[in-house]
C-alpha angles and dihedrals in degrees: 000000000000114000114239114222112219106209122198129171125203114212136193133170139194121212143193091252145286127287110228097195104043131033099306096244094057111098095008127091142209115257102175137025124190124181130180122197124225121188120184090345093306122117106231130205089246113104143151122227133164142155117221132207103232094192085223135091117264114236119244091239092054093045090054089056101047105013093223113143133203089239091058091049098043094098097035122108121269120243096263089057094059096036100099095048090046095051092044091054097051101033113120095002128114104256115219117196135163109235087001099192091065094058095036092054091050093047093048090048090054090049091050091056091060112086094228119093099251128179119245119257092250088058091056100044144023104247124215118191112210091193090062090045091051093049089055093048097040107027115188094014132108108269104182116134091257092050092050092047089052091048092053095039093244113162112248097168091119093053100093089138133015114270126175098226096042092046091049089053092050091047091050090059092044091051092051091050093048093049098043113118120195108234099180141014118221131168116206120194134185120249090258092051091049091053091051092050092047091052091049092050091049090051092050093047091050092051093046088064089064118091110265118236110239117197112199124207116259122240089256092053092048092052091049090050091051091050090050091054092051090050092052091049092048093048099042101026090235138053122193090201094047093089128134094225094046095044101034092114091050096048090048 
């Protein structure tokens, strides 16, 4: 039987900023795209990464987040130059994004600026939002990428600033942790630990052969128990334990 390769790609972007008065993707542009490939739940060495000249000034707030300057981007390709390679990389794959609508809106806005009639990203890929997944798994908790990395003990020491490729790599590991299902439960012990356990089991088995000491309730304790049951029934109108079969020995 031919093995089916399940291909997933984890995407992140950086942008020039967010528009506070219009839909946030209008007027701002993508400056970096990073994509990591996962095949059959294994992160491969195949990835897509590019910086993009947005032909627009980067806001101070955005620069403080990612540290990418207009000077650095001045000689980078524009979005239309990287479009074919980008679409070829993601086409047909399941697209995994944290807070997906943010990146999808920006990508679709970039596509709309190109004069060709291009399909929307959601028409090219199945999109999975890891933020929505995390909120279902960890309701009421912080579910930012940093928070999830901390929860799964993923190293973020290199994440001094946001970067699309680094964040995509971190998200790929987070996604694999969130979608891992335990299929079996096995306890493995060293030879020394096995010897200790065997000796303990032998000791328990030996002592189980001995006659167990049974301490029966005294008449006084049985009467007090009976009175307690009547009090529960009188107070609550019902007592699960006040049953003829259960308490036959007491009532006698």
